C-alpha positions, 0 to 999 in steps of 0.5 A: 846517427850518434848524438853523443860521441866518446871523447878522450877528454872524458877519460878517467884514465882507468881502462875498465871504467872508460870502456864502461862509460863508453858503453853508457854513451852507446846506450844513450845513443841507442835510445835516441835513435829509437826515439827518432825512429818512433820505436822506443817502446820496442827497445825500452825494455832491453835498454832498461835491463842493460842499464840495470846490469850496467849500474850494478857492474860499474858501481861494484867495480868502482867501489872495489877500486875505492876500497883497494885504495882506502878511499875515505868517503867510500861509505857515502859514495856507496850509498849514492850508488845504492840510491841510483841503482834503486832509481834504475 
């Protein structure tokens, strides 16, 4: 049973990012379900691998869009992304 459900109000109005964010919610729900079934050890490695891939892919797409639109705080935002990727 999903605990966290994607809602249109979460939309950032960029289809690619909305799809990526919805996938993140799926991963959260997968982990929650695994914990409830006491099989988190069996799925944790795969989920962490997926999360690492997700962060690199999602942040690269965000940064590309920011660069395209000359977002003035891109450098600072990129540093935040790098820190989060390192944590994952």
